[in-house]
C-alpha positions as MATLAB code, in Angstrom:
seq = 'YPNPAFSNSQFNIAVVGTTGDEVVVVVVDMLGQEFYAKVAVLSTEKKIIAVDPAGKLTAGVYTVIASSNDKIYKKKIVIQ';
ca = [
       7.337  -17.001   12.726;
       5.148  -15.443   13.821;
       3.151  -15.305   10.661;
       1.380  -12.975   10.392;
       3.904  -10.579   11.986;
       3.683   -6.949   12.900;
       5.500   -4.126   11.042;
       7.044   -2.734   14.240;
       8.470   -5.991   15.652;
      10.893   -8.681   14.506;
      10.109  -12.099   13.186;
      12.209  -15.235   13.010;
      13.266  -17.582   10.316;
      14.218  -21.148   11.223;
      16.939  -22.550    8.877;
      17.910  -26.247    8.902;
      21.011  -27.463    7.144;
      24.507  -28.763    7.697;
      26.793  -27.100   10.211;
      29.085  -24.714    8.359;
      26.544  -24.081    5.461;
      26.311  -20.492    4.350;
      22.671  -19.310    3.961;
      21.603  -16.097    2.278;
      18.198  -14.812    3.541;
      16.431  -12.042    1.592;
      12.931  -10.484    2.117;
      11.276   -8.966   -0.925;
       7.845   -7.470   -1.658;
       5.449   -8.669   -4.329;
       7.195   -6.318   -6.901;
      10.601   -7.973   -6.115;
      12.002   -4.905   -4.170;
      14.571   -6.054   -1.529;
      13.930   -4.861    2.031;
      16.332   -7.082    3.996;
      19.277   -9.326    3.293;
      21.593  -11.292    5.519;
      24.211  -13.997    5.160;
      24.388  -16.514    7.945;
      26.715  -19.436    8.633;
      25.118  -22.369   10.410;
      26.854  -23.017   13.623;
      24.473  -25.880   14.294;
      22.181  -27.955   12.100;
      19.282  -25.627   13.000;
      19.565  -21.830   13.370;
      17.042  -19.191   14.184;
      17.623  -15.922   12.234;
      15.879  -12.898   13.722;
      14.769  -10.407   11.111;
      14.338   -6.860   12.457;
      12.829   -4.780    9.602;
      13.071   -1.619   11.770;
       9.816   -0.262   10.425;
      10.754   -0.733    6.789;
       7.949   -3.228    6.042;
       4.525   -1.844    5.671;
       1.334   -4.028    5.903;
       1.314   -6.468    3.076;
       2.562   -9.852    1.792;
       6.321  -10.412    1.466;
       8.419  -13.350    0.334;
      11.271  -14.709    2.462;
      13.877  -16.302    0.168;
      16.683  -18.484    1.638;
      19.456  -19.991   -0.580;
      22.219  -22.368    0.174;
      24.121  -25.063   -1.788;
      22.409  -24.052   -5.081;
      18.929  -24.589   -3.585;
      16.376  -21.914   -3.075;
      13.486  -22.027   -0.625;
      10.587  -19.414   -0.610;
       7.915  -18.713    2.012;
       5.270  -16.023    2.151;
       4.943  -13.746    5.243;
       2.106  -11.408    6.060;
       2.983   -8.149    7.805;
       0.086   -6.415    9.535;
];
């Protein structure tokens, strides 16, 4: 959130899981090109991960992929 987001500002990803879980977060465009990646360890059952694309994301639709414990979650985000 927010969705849609703006290309010159950060957006946040809310991750829910078990304390101590390792979560890999990746942002890719519609062609599968990776623009952002981060590994986070959950210090609580819910963690907010701030994604600061630093102007790398132009206007368009991207997919945020989060994976942990052999599970993959995908959500679309629109950048204006």
